[in-house]
N, CA, C and O atoms as CSV, one atom per row, in Angstrom:
chain,resi,resn,atom,element,x,y,z
A,1,MET,N,N,73.010,16.431,-48.951
A,1,MET,CA,C,73.472,15.072,-48.777
A,1,MET,C,C,73.967,14.537,-50.115
A,1,MET,O,O,73.518,14.959,-51.181
A,2,LEU,N,N,74.884,13.617,-50.030
A,2,LEU,CA,C,75.480,13.048,-51.233
A,2,LEU,C,C,75.458,11.528,-51.139
A,2,LEU,O,O,75.878,10.956,-50.133
A,3,ASN,N,N,74.974,10.883,-52.179
A,3,ASN,CA,C,74.959,9.429,-52.261
A,3,ASN,C,C,75.628,9.067,-53.581
A,3,ASN,O,O,74.964,8.979,-54.614
A,4,LYS,N,N,76.931,8.860,-53.550
A,4,LYS,CA,C,77.691,8.569,-54.759
A,4,LYS,C,C,78.736,7.505,-54.442
A,4,LYS,O,O,79.400,7.546,-53.407
A,5,VAL,N,N,78.864,6.544,-55.371
A,5,VAL,CA,C,79.853,5.492,-55.199
A,5,VAL,C,C,80.547,5.262,-56.535
A,5,VAL,O,O,79.913,5.306,-57.589
A,6,THR,N,N,81.851,5.017,-56.483
A,6,THR,CA,C,82.630,4.657,-57.659
A,6,THR,C,C,83.359,3.359,-57.349
A,6,THR,O,O,84.069,3.259,-56.348
A,7,LEU,N,N,83.180,2.368,-58.211
A,7,LEU,CA,C,83.799,1.062,-58.023
A,7,LEU,C,C,84.521,0.638,-59.298
A,7,LEU,O,O,84.085,0.963,-60.402
A,8,VAL,N,N,85.617,-0.085,-59.143
A,8,VAL,CA,C,86.300,-0.726,-60.259
A,8,VAL,C,C,86.440,-2.192,-59.882
A,8,VAL,O,O,86.988,-2.527,-58.832
A,9,GLY,N,N,85.935,-3.063,-60.755
A,9,GLY,CA,C,86.001,-4.488,-60.454
A,9,GLY,C,C,85.638,-5.330,-61.660
A,9,GLY,O,O,85.460,-4.825,-62.768
A,10,ARG,N,N,85.534,-6.624,-61.418
A,10,ARG,CA,C,85.242,-7.587,-62.485
A,10,ARG,C,C,83.871,-8.220,-62.271
A,10,ARG,O,O,83.439,-8.455,-61.143
A,11,LEU,N,N,83.197,-8.488,-63.401
A,11,LEU,CA,C,81.908,-9.165,-63.346
A,11,LEU,C,C,82.124,-10.617,-62.934
A,11,LEU,O,O,83.053,-11.267,-63.413
A,12,THR,N,N,81.276,-11.126,-62.053
A,12,THR,CA,C,81.458,-12.481,-61.531
A,12,THR,C,C,80.755,-13.549,-62.366
A,12,THR,O,O,80.993,-14.742,-62.178
A,13,ARG,N,N,79.884,-13.121,-63.292
A,13,ARG,CA,C,79.180,-14.089,-64.151
A,13,ARG,C,C,78.734,-13.394,-65.431
A,13,ARG,O,O,78.765,-12.167,-65.529
A,14,ASP,N,N,78.319,-14.195,-66.411
A,14,ASP,CA,C,77.763,-13.632,-67.637
A,14,ASP,C,C,76.444,-12.923,-67.318
A,14,ASP,O,O,75.738,-13.289,-66.377
A,15,LEU,N,N,76.132,-11.918,-68.108
A,15,LEU,CA,C,74.970,-11.078,-67.844
A,15,LEU,C,C,73.745,-11.553,-68.611
A,15,LEU,O,O,73.856,-12.131,-69.692
A,16,GLU,N,N,72.577,-11.301,-68.033
A,16,GLU,CA,C,71.310,-11.668,-68.658
A,16,GLU,C,C,70.372,-10.467,-68.574
A,16,GLU,O,O,70.062,-9.992,-67.481
A,17,LEU,N,N,69.925,-9.981,-69.721
A,17,LEU,CA,C,69.020,-8.837,-69.772
A,17,LEU,C,C,67.623,-9.272,-69.354
A,17,LEU,O,O,67.116,-10.296,-69.813
A,18,ARG,N,N,67.012,-8.491,-68.487
A,18,ARG,CA,C,65.653,-8.755,-68.022
A,18,ARG,C,C,64.809,-7.511,-68.232
A,18,ARG,O,O,65.328,-6.447,-68.570
A,19,SER,N,N,63.518,-7.648,-68.033
A,19,SER,CA,C,62.608,-6.504,-68.149
A,19,SER,C,C,61.824,-6.361,-66.856
A,19,SER,O,O,61.390,-7.350,-66.267
A,20,SER,N,N,61.646,-5.113,-66.420
A,20,SER,CA,C,60.844,-4.847,-65.230
A,20,SER,C,C,59.370,-4.995,-65.574
A,20,SER,O,O,59.023,-5.200,-66.737
A,21,VAL,N,N,58.501,-4.895,-64.577
A,21,VAL,CA,C,57.071,-4.981,-64.829
A,21,VAL,C,C,56.593,-3.828,-65.711
A,21,VAL,O,O,55.552,-3.936,-66.358
A,22,ASN,N,N,57.343,-2.730,-65.741
A,22,ASN,CA,C,57.019,-1.584,-66.597
A,22,ASN,C,C,57.620,-1.719,-67.987
A,22,ASN,O,O,57.417,-0.848,-68.834
A,23,GLY,N,N,58.368,-2.813,-68.240
A,23,GLY,CA,C,58.968,-3.041,-69.543
A,23,GLY,C,C,60.346,-2.431,-69.725
A,23,GLY,O,O,60.893,-2.478,-70.827
A,24,LYS,N,N,60.927,-1.857,-68.670
A,24,LYS,CA,C,62.262,-1.269,-68.772
A,24,LYS,C,C,63.322,-2.362,-68.677
A,24,LYS,O,O,63.246,-3.217,-67.794
A,25,PRO,N,N,64.322,-2.349,-69.587
A,25,PRO,CA,C,65.385,-3.352,-69.510
A,25,PRO,C,C,66.331,-3.063,-68.339
A,25,PRO,O,O,66.653,-1.912,-68.046
A,26,TYR,N,N,66.763,-4.138,-67.683
A,26,TYR,CA,C,67.740,-4.002,-66.606
A,26,TYR,C,C,68.605,-5.251,-66.545
A,26,TYR,O,O,68.259,-6.301,-67.085
A,27,VAL,N,N,69.730,-5.106,-65.878
A,27,VAL,CA,C,70.600,-6.250,-65.632
A,27,VAL,C,C,71.089,-6.161,-64.184
A,27,VAL,O,O,71.533,-5.110,-63.723
A,28,GLY,N,N,70.994,-7.289,-63.483
A,28,GLY,CA,C,71.537,-7.403,-62.136
A,28,GLY,C,C,72.849,-8.167,-62.230
A,28,GLY,O,O,72.939,-9.169,-62.939
A,29,PHE,N,N,73.863,-7.696,-61.516
A,29,PHE,CA,C,75.166,-8.351,-61.578
A,29,PHE,C,C,75.907,-8.147,-60.265
A,29,PHE,O,O,75.565,-7.278,-59.462
A,30,THR,N,N,76.922,-8.965,-60.072
A,30,THR,CA,C,77.783,-8.836,-58.904
A,30,THR,C,C,79.155,-8.400,-59.381
A,30,THR,O,O,79.707,-8.962,-60.326
A,31,LEU,N,N,79.695,-7.392,-58.717
A,31,LEU,CA,C,81.007,-6.861,-59.052
A,31,LEU,C,C,82.000,-7.278,-57.973
A,31,LEU,O,O,81.798,-6.980,-56.796
A,32,ALA,N,N,83.072,-7.966,-58.368
A,32,ALA,CA,C,84.136,-8.362,-57.437
A,32,ALA,C,C,85.156,-7.235,-57.392
A,32,ALA,O,O,85.779,-6.907,-58.402
A,33,VAL,N,N,85.321,-6.648,-56.214
A,33,VAL,CA,C,86.210,-5.503,-56.034
A,33,VAL,C,C,87.305,-5.895,-55.053
A,33,VAL,O,O,87.015,-6.292,-53.924
A,34,ASN,N,N,88.560,-5.785,-55.477
A,34,ASN,CA,C,89.681,-6.124,-54.607
A,34,ASN,C,C,89.884,-5.061,-53.546
A,34,ASN,O,O,89.622,-3.880,-53.777
A,35,SER,N,N,90.353,-5.488,-52.379
A,35,SER,CA,C,90.685,-4.578,-51.299
A,35,SER,C,C,92.157,-4.206,-51.397
A,35,SER,O,O,92.990,-5.044,-51.742
A,36,ASN,N,N,92.481,-2.955,-51.096
A,36,ASN,CA,C,93.876,-2.525,-51.090
A,36,ASN,C,C,94.618,-3.028,-49.861
A,36,ASN,O,O,95.849,-3.044,-49.847
A,37,PHE,N,N,93.887,-3.439,-48.830
A,37,PHE,CA,C,94.505,-3.766,-47.553
A,37,PHE,C,C,94.579,-5.259,-47.263
A,37,PHE,O,O,95.382,-5.685,-46.433
A,38,THR,N,N,93.758,-6.057,-47.931
A,38,THR,CA,C,93.787,-7.505,-47.717
A,38,THR,C,C,93.782,-8.198,-49.068
A,38,THR,O,O,93.625,-7.554,-50.106
A,39,ASP,N,N,93.953,-9.507,-49.051
A,39,ASP,CA,C,93.916,-10.284,-50.283
A,39,ASP,C,C,92.503,-10.749,-50.616
A,39,ASP,O,O,92.322,-11.593,-51.493
A,40,GLN,N,N,91.513,-10.214,-49.935
A,40,GLN,CA,C,90.136,-10.632,-50.165
A,40,GLN,C,C,89.416,-9.637,-51.073
A,40,GLN,O,O,89.783,-8.466,-51.159
A,41,ALA,N,N,88.393,-10.132,-51.740
A,41,ALA,CA,C,87.553,-9.287,-52.588
A,41,ALA,C,C,86.203,-9.091,-51.916
A,41,ALA,O,O,85.725,-9.950,-51.175
A,42,ALA,N,N,85.606,-7.949,-52.192
A,42,ALA,CA,C,84.229,-7.696,-51.771
A,42,ALA,C,C,83.346,-7.966,-52.988
A,42,ALA,O,O,83.700,-7.596,-54.107
A,43,PHE,N,N,82.208,-8.604,-52.773
A,43,PHE,CA,C,81.277,-8.915,-53.844
A,43,PHE,C,C,80.055,-8.025,-53.676
A,43,PHE,O,O,79.257,-8.212,-52.758
A,44,ILE,N,N,79.917,-7.044,-54.583
A,44,ILE,CA,C,78.920,-5.991,-54.453
A,44,ILE,C,C,77.766,-6.239,-55.436
A,44,ILE,O,O,78.001,-6.297,-56.643
A,45,PRO,N,N,76.519,-6.386,-54.946
A,45,PRO,CA,C,75.379,-6.531,-55.852
A,45,PRO,C,C,75.054,-5.184,-56.501
A,45,PRO,O,O,74.987,-4.157,-55.825
A,46,CYS,N,N,74.854,-5.203,-57.823
A,46,CYS,CA,C,74.629,-3.975,-58.586
A,46,CYS,C,C,73.520,-4.176,-59.610
A,46,CYS,O,O,73.174,-5.302,-59.966
A,47,TYR,N,N,72.970,-3.053,-60.076
A,47,TYR,CA,C,71.962,-3.039,-61.136
A,47,TYR,C,C,72.262,-1.919,-62.104
A,47,TYR,O,O,72.782,-0.872,-61.717
A,48,ALA,N,N,71.933,-2.142,-63.373
A,48,ALA,CA,C,71.994,-1.100,-64.399
A,48,ALA,C,C,70.697,-1.173,-65.192
A,48,ALA,O,O,70.103,-2.242,-65.334
A,49,TRP,N,N,70.264,-0.027,-65.705
A,49,TRP,CA,C,68.967,0.068,-66.377
A,49,TRP,C,C,69.117,0.606,-67.792
A,49,TRP,O,O,70.125,1.225,-68.133
A,50,ASN,N,N,68.102,0.361,-68.605
A,50,ASN,CA,C,67.908,0.946,-69.932
A,50,ASN,C,C,69.073,0.671,-70.875
A,50,ASN,O,O,69.543,-0.465,-70.941
A,51,LYS,N,N,69.551,1.669,-71.602
A,51,LYS,CA,C,70.584,1.482,-72.621
A,51,LYS,C,C,71.898,0.996,-71.999
A,51,LYS,O,O,72.629,0.226,-72.622
A,52,THR,N,N,72.197,1.437,-70.789
A,52,THR,CA,C,73.404,0.968,-70.111
A,52,THR,C,C,73.350,-0.543,-69.944
A,52,THR,O,O,74.331,-1.233,-70.221
A,53,ALA,N,N,72.223,-1.059,-69.497
A,53,ALA,CA,C,72.055,-2.510,-69.319
A,53,ALA,C,C,72.166,-3.235,-70.652
A,53,ALA,O,O,72.823,-4.273,-70.740
A,54,GLU,N,N,71.530,-2.701,-71.691
A,54,GLU,CA,C,71.585,-3.339,-73.010
A,54,GLU,C,C,73.012,-3.417,-73.544
A,54,GLU,O,O,73.413,-4.444,-74.091
A,55,ASN,N,N,73.784,-2.336,-73.389
A,55,ASN,CA,C,75.177,-2.334,-73.857
A,55,ASN,C,C,76.060,-3.266,-73.033
A,55,ASN,O,O,76.966,-3.897,-73.577
A,56,MET,N,N,75.808,-3.361,-71.736
A,56,MET,CA,C,76.586,-4.281,-70.909
A,56,MET,C,C,76.389,-5.714,-71.366
A,56,MET,O,O,77.359,-6.457,-71.516
A,57,VAL,N,N,75.136,-6.113,-71.591
A,57,VAL,CA,C,74.846,-7.479,-72.018
A,57,VAL,C,C,75.457,-7.754,-73.389
A,57,VAL,O,O,75.908,-8.865,-73.666
A,58,LYS,N,N,75.466,-6.743,-74.235
A,58,LYS,CA,C,75.957,-6.899,-75.600
A,58,LYS,C,C,77.478,-7.047,-75.653
A,58,LYS,O,O,77.985,-7.813,-76.471
A,59,TYR,N,N,78.213,-6.335,-74.803
A,59,TYR,CA,C,79.665,-6.265,-74.944
A,59,TYR,C,C,80.475,-6.879,-73.800
A,59,TYR,O,O,81.686,-7.043,-73.947
A,60,LEU,N,N,79.868,-7.217,-72.689
A,60,LEU,CA,C,80.626,-7.711,-71.531
A,60,LEU,C,C,80.246,-9.144,-71.202
A,60,LEU,O,O,79.157,-9.611,-71.537
A,61,ASN,N,N,81.160,-9.824,-70.544
A,61,ASN,CA,C,80.870,-11.157,-70.030
A,61,ASN,C,C,81.667,-11.380,-68.752
A,61,ASN,O,O,82.357,-10.477,-68.278
A,62,LYS,N,N,81.573,-12.571,-68.201
A,62,LYS,CA,C,82.241,-12.902,-66.944
A,62,LYS,C,C,83.717,-12.536,-67.029
A,62,LYS,O,O,84.395,-12.883,-67.996
A,63,GLY,N,N,84.215,-11.831,-66.009
A,63,GLY,CA,C,85.616,-11.449,-65.944
A,63,GLY,C,C,85.917,-10.083,-66.521
A,63,GLY,O,O,87.030,-9.585,-66.353
A,64,SER,N,N,84.954,-9.454,-67.203
A,64,SER,CA,C,85.185,-8.126,-67.766
A,64,SER,C,C,85.444,-7.115,-66.659
A,64,SER,O,O,84.783,-7.134,-65.620
A,65,LEU,N,N,86.409,-6.235,-66.890
A,65,LEU,CA,C,86.770,-5.192,-65.936
A,65,LEU,C,C,85.992,-3.924,-66.273
A,65,LEU,O,O,86.040,-3.439,-67.403
A,66,ILE,N,N,85.268,-3.387,-65.274
A,66,ILE,CA,C,84.487,-2.179,-65.495
A,66,ILE,C,C,84.705,-1.179,-64.367
A,66,ILE,O,O,85.124,-1.537,-63.266
A,67,ALA,N,N,84.412,0.077,-64.669
A,67,ALA,CA,C,84.314,1.123,-63.648
A,67,ALA,C,C,82.849,1.523,-63.594
A,67,ALA,O,O,82.208,1.699,-64.629
A,68,LEU,N,N,82.331,1.663,-62.401
A,68,LEU,CA,C,80.926,1.960,-62.194
A,68,LEU,C,C,80.804,3.230,-61.369
A,68,LEU,O,O,81.448,3.354,-60.328
A,69,ASP,N,N,79.994,4.167,-61.815
A,69,ASP,CA,C,79.591,5.324,-61.013
A,69,ASP,C,C,78.117,5.167,-60.739
A,69,ASP,O,O,77.335,4.918,-61.656
A,70,GLY,N,N,77.725,5.310,-59.481
A,70,GLY,CA,C,76.318,5.125,-59.157
A,70,GLY,C,C,75.987,5.592,-57.765
A,70,GLY,O,O,76.670,6.438,-57.189
A,71,ARG,N,N,74.915,5.017,-57.231
A,71,ARG,CA,C,74.453,5.385,-55.897
A,71,ARG,C,C,74.094,4.124,-55.113
A,71,ARG,O,O,73.753,3.095,-55.697
A,72,ILE,N,N,74.173,4.213,-53.816
A,72,ILE,CA,C,73.787,3.105,-52.945
A,72,ILE,C,C,72.284,3.159,-52.733
A,72,ILE,O,O,71.713,4.221,-52.486
A,73,ASP,N,N,71.655,1.997,-52.834
A,73,ASP,CA,C,70.213,1.891,-52.667
A,73,ASP,C,C,69.948,0.783,-51.652
A,73,ASP,O,O,70.657,-0.223,-51.630
A,74,THR,N,N,68.939,0.964,-50.818
A,74,THR,CA,C,68.566,-0.071,-49.854
A,74,THR,C,C,67.087,-0.383,-49.998
A,74,THR,O,O,66.286,0.463,-50.396
A,75,ARG,N,N,66.747,-1.618,-49.664
A,75,ARG,CA,C,65.347,-2.019,-49.616
A,75,ARG,C,C,65.201,-3.049,-48.494
A,75,ARG,O,O,66.168,-3.700,-48.098
A,76,VAL,N,N,63.988,-3.180,-47.998
A,76,VAL,CA,C,63.709,-4.099,-46.900
A,76,VAL,C,C,62.851,-5.243,-47.435
A,76,VAL,O,O,61.861,-5.014,-48.131
A,77,GLU,N,N,63.234,-6.462,-47.107
A,77,GLU,CA,C,62.453,-7.645,-47.450
A,77,GLU,C,C,62.190,-8.443,-46.182
A,77,GLU,O,O,63.011,-8.466,-45.265
A,78,VAL,N,N,61.042,-9.090,-46.143
A,78,VAL,CA,C,60.698,-9.958,-45.013
A,78,VAL,C,C,60.602,-11.381,-45.536
A,78,VAL,O,O,59.853,-11.664,-46.471
A,79,LYS,N,N,61.376,-12.278,-44.917
A,79,LYS,CA,C,61.370,-13.686,-45.309
A,79,LYS,C,C,61.254,-14.524,-44.046
A,79,LYS,O,O,62.068,-14.401,-43.131
A,80,ASP,N,N,60.247,-15.367,-44.002
A,80,ASP,CA,C,59.988,-16.229,-42.841
A,80,ASP,C,C,59.882,-15.421,-41.548
A,80,ASP,O,O,60.348,-15.846,-40.490
A,81,GLY,N,N,59.261,-14.252,-41.659
A,81,GLY,CA,C,59.058,-13.415,-40.480
A,81,GLY,C,C,60.275,-12.613,-40.046
A,81,GLY,O,O,60.208,-11.882,-39.059
A,82,VAL,N,N,61.370,-12.735,-40.756
A,82,VAL,CA,C,62.598,-12.009,-40.414
A,82,VAL,C,C,62.798,-10.882,-41.433
A,82,VAL,O,O,62.698,-11.094,-42.642
A,83,GLN,N,N,63.079,-9.696,-40.925
A,83,GLN,CA,C,63.276,-8.531,-41.789
A,83,GLN,C,C,64.750,-8.399,-42.165
A,83,GLN,O,O,65.627,-8.415,-41.301
A,84,TYR,N,N,65.011,-8.269,-43.477
A,84,TYR,CA,C,66.362,-8.116,-43.999
A,84,TYR,C,C,66.480,-6.782,-44.731
A,84,TYR,O,O,65.559,-6.375,-45.439
A,85,THR,N,N,67.602,-6.109,-44.560
A,85,THR,CA,C,67.899,-4.914,-45.336
A,85,THR,C,C,68.886,-5.295,-46.419
A,85,THR,O,O,69.970,-5.801,-46.130
A,86,ILE,N,N,68.512,-5.052,-47.669
A,86,ILE,CA,C,69.349,-5.374,-48.826
A,86,ILE,C,C,70.025,-4.081,-49.278
A,86,ILE,O,O,69.355,-3.082,-49.539
A,87,VAL,N,N,71.346,-4.106,-49.370
A,87,VAL,CA,C,72.123,-2.961,-49.848
A,87,VAL,C,C,72.674,-3.320,-51.222
A,87,VAL,O,O,73.262,-4.387,-51.401
A,88,GLN,N,N,72.483,-2.425,-52.197
A,88,GLN,CA,C,72.962,-2.658,-53.554
A,88,GLN,C,C,73.380,-1.330,-54.168
A,88,GLN,O,O,73.100,-0.264,-53.618
A,89,VAL,N,N,74.053,-1.403,-55.312
A,89,VAL,CA,C,74.481,-0.209,-56.026
A,89,VAL,C,C,73.695,-0.121,-57.329
A,89,VAL,O,O,73.615,-1.093,-58.080
A,90,VAL,N,N,73.122,1.031,-57.590
A,90,VAL,CA,C,72.427,1.286,-58.850
A,90,VAL,C,C,73.361,2.139,-59.706
A,90,VAL,O,O,73.743,3.241,-59.312
A,91,ALA,N,N,73.723,1.623,-60.870
A,91,ALA,CA,C,74.696,2.283,-61.745
A,91,ALA,C,C,74.066,3.455,-62.485
A,91,ALA,O,O,72.967,3.349,-63.028
A,92,ASN,N,N,74.784,4.573,-62.496
A,92,ASN,CA,C,74.417,5.703,-63.346
A,92,ASN,C,C,75.181,5.633,-64.660
A,92,ASN,O,O,74.649,5.965,-65.720
A,93,SER,N,N,76.447,5.193,-64.578
A,93,SER,CA,C,77.251,5.029,-65.793
A,93,SER,C,C,78.256,3.907,-65.582
A,93,SER,O,O,78.695,3.641,-64.463
A,94,ILE,N,N,78.606,3.258,-66.685
A,94,ILE,CA,C,79.562,2.154,-66.687
A,94,ILE,C,C,80.623,2.462,-67.732
A,94,ILE,O,O,80.303,2.856,-68.854
A,95,SER,N,N,81.891,2.280,-67.361
A,95,SER,CA,C,82.992,2.399,-68.324
A,95,SER,C,C,83.606,1.022,-68.509
A,95,SER,O,O,83.943,0.353,-67.533
A,96,PHE,N,N,83.752,0.596,-69.766
A,96,PHE,CA,C,84.358,-0.691,-70.070
A,96,PHE,C,C,85.869,-0.499,-70.069
A,96,PHE,O,O,86.389,0.294,-70.854
A,97,LEU,N,N,86.579,-1.213,-69.201
A,97,LEU,CA,C,88.021,-1.009,-69.046
A,97,LEU,C,C,88.868,-2.032,-69.784
A,97,LEU,O,O,90.075,-1.837,-69.923
A,98,ASN,N,N,88.275,-3.104,-70.256
A,98,ASN,CA,C,88.988,-4.040,-71.123
A,98,ASN,C,C,88.000,-4.625,-72.111
A,98,ASN,O,O,86.792,-4.420,-71.988
A,99,SER,N,N,88.506,-5.344,-73.077
A,99,SER,CA,C,87.618,-5.875,-74.107
A,99,SER,C,C,87.742,-7.388,-74.184
A,99,SER,O,O,88.443,-7.916,-75.048
A,100,ILE,N,N,87.068,-8.081,-73.288
A,100,ILE,CA,C,86.934,-9.529,-73.403
A,100,ILE,C,C,85.819,-9.730,-74.414
A,100,ILE,O,O,84.665,-9.396,-74.149
A,101,THR,N,N,86.161,-10.272,-75.565
A,101,THR,CA,C,85.217,-10.340,-76.671
A,101,THR,C,C,84.217,-11.468,-76.464
A,101,THR,O,O,84.597,-12.587,-76.119
A,102,LYS,N,N,82.957,-11.177,-76.672
A,102,LYS,CA,C,81.931,-12.204,-76.571
A,102,LYS,C,C,82.055,-13.154,-77.753
A,102,LYS,O,O,82.295,-12.717,-78.878
A,103,LYS,N,N,81.895,-14.431,-77.510
A,103,LYS,CA,C,82.098,-15.456,-78.531
A,103,LYS,C,C,81.192,-15.262,-79.738
A,103,LYS,O,O,81.612,-15.491,-80.872
A,104,GLU,N,N,79.936,-14.836,-79.499
A,104,GLU,CA,C,79.035,-14.699,-80.632
A,104,GLU,C,C,79.348,-13.488,-81.503
A,104,GLU,O,O,78.844,-13.394,-82.622
A,105,LEU,N,N,80.179,-12.545,-81.008
A,105,LEU,CA,C,80.544,-11.380,-81.809
A,105,LEU,C,C,81.742,-11.643,-82.710
A,105,LEU,O,O,81.872,-11.023,-83.766
A,106,VAL,N,N,82.627,-12.566,-82.299
A,106,VAL,CA,C,83.858,-12.790,-83.049
A,106,VAL,C,C,84.024,-14.275,-83.338
A,106,VAL,O,O,83.890,-15.111,-82.445
A,107,SER,N,N,84.312,-14.586,-84.572
A,107,SER,CA,C,84.610,-15.942,-84.981
A,107,SER,C,C,85.944,-15.916,-85.713
A,107,SER,O,O,86.241,-14.952,-86.418
A,108,GLU,N,N,86.743,-16.950,-85.558
A,108,GLU,CA,C,88.047,-16.976,-86.215
A,108,GLU,C,C,87.921,-17.017,-87.731
A,108,GLU,O,O,88.814,-16.546,-88.436
A,109,THR,N,N,86.832,-17.570,-88.243
A,109,THR,CA,C,86.677,-17.686,-89.687
A,109,THR,C,C,85.816,-16.579,-90.285
A,109,THR,O,O,85.793,-16.404,-91.503
A,110,GLU,N,N,85.119,-15.840,-89.451
A,110,GLU,CA,C,84.201,-14.825,-89.948
A,110,GLU,C,C,84.606,-13.451,-89.413
A,110,GLU,O,O,84.874,-13.326,-88.217
A,111,PRO,N,N,84.660,-12.420,-90.256
A,111,PRO,CA,C,85.032,-11.090,-89.773
A,111,PRO,C,C,83.957,-10.508,-88.862
A,111,PRO,O,O,82.802,-10.932,-88.889
A,112,ILE,N,N,84.356,-9.539,-88.064
A,112,ILE,CA,C,83.411,-8.862,-87.183
A,112,ILE,C,C,82.481,-8.009,-88.037
A,112,ILE,O,O,82.925,-7.298,-88.938
A,113,LYS,N,N,81.176,-8.089,-87.740
A,113,LYS,CA,C,80.185,-7.287,-88.448
A,113,LYS,C,C,79.520,-6.351,-87.449
A,113,LYS,O,O,79.111,-6.778,-86.369
A,114,PHE,N,N,79.414,-5.092,-87.803
A,114,PHE,CA,C,78.782,-4.113,-86.932
A,114,PHE,C,C,77.588,-3.511,-87.642
A,114,PHE,O,O,77.640,-3.215,-88.836
A,115,ASP,N,N,76.494,-3.330,-86.883
A,115,ASP,CA,C,75.395,-2.563,-87.459
A,115,ASP,C,C,75.580,-1.101,-87.026
A,115,ASP,O,O,76.528,-0.791,-86.305
A,116,GLY,N,N,74.720,-0.235,-87.440
A,116,GLY,CA,C,74.889,1.190,-87.184
A,116,GLY,C,C,74.837,1.556,-85.722
A,116,GLY,O,O,75.234,2.663,-85.360
A,117,ASP,N,N,74.357,0.661,-84.858
A,117,ASP,CA,C,74.198,0.956,-83.437
A,117,ASP,C,C,75.407,0.542,-82.607
A,117,ASP,O,O,75.528,0.945,-81.450
A,118,ASP,N,N,76.302,-0.255,-83.180
A,118,ASP,CA,C,77.401,-0.827,-82.419
A,118,ASP,C,C,78.539,0.175,-82.225
A,118,ASP,O,O,78.818,1.000,-83.094
A,119,ALA,N,N,79.178,0.081,-81.080
A,119,ALA,CA,C,80.391,0.846,-80.821
A,119,ALA,C,C,81.564,-0.121,-80.893
A,119,ALA,O,O,81.436,-1.281,-80.503
A,120,ILE,N,N,82.701,0.344,-81.385
A,120,ILE,CA,C,83.883,-0.492,-81.463
A,120,ILE,C,C,84.683,-0.286,-80.188
A,120,ILE,O,O,85.012,0.846,-79.832
A,121,LEU,N,N,84.994,-1.375,-79.503
A,121,LEU,CA,C,85.707,-1.320,-78.227
A,121,LEU,C,C,87.086,-1.924,-78.395
A,121,LEU,O,O,87.207,-3.118,-78.671
A,122,TRP,N,N,88.097,-1.145,-78.238
A,122,TRP,CA,C,89.475,-1.618,-78.327
A,122,TRP,C,C,90.236,-1.137,-77.107
A,122,TRP,O,O,89.907,-0.101,-76.529
A,123,ASP,N,N,91.259,-1.893,-76.717
A,123,ASP,CA,C,92.139,-1.445,-75.632
A,123,ASP,C,C,93.016,-0.318,-76.125
A,123,ASP,O,O,93.832,0.205,-75.368
């Protein structure tokens, strides 16, 4: 069996790094993916973990274009006695397809500063 998904889309909001109960960093986000057949977009809930999540929060913001390779994951929740199945995508890898610069990284009066851990992202 194969559970693999590839999506290209834009982030719908700025990202916020969180930690699981085990202390692992993760980020939850929604990816807006255009349809080839209609003028509507699909809004896909996604998650990324560990270093991938940390790099996304560091370099991406609302409107950033990314490619995501991952897998579909489902979970069941019960709310007010009604059972819901939640479908989401868990990212295995993320490719940054454009460079919308985060405001805190670039200032018009101050040059960009990189520490040894930073990657330089250019179009």
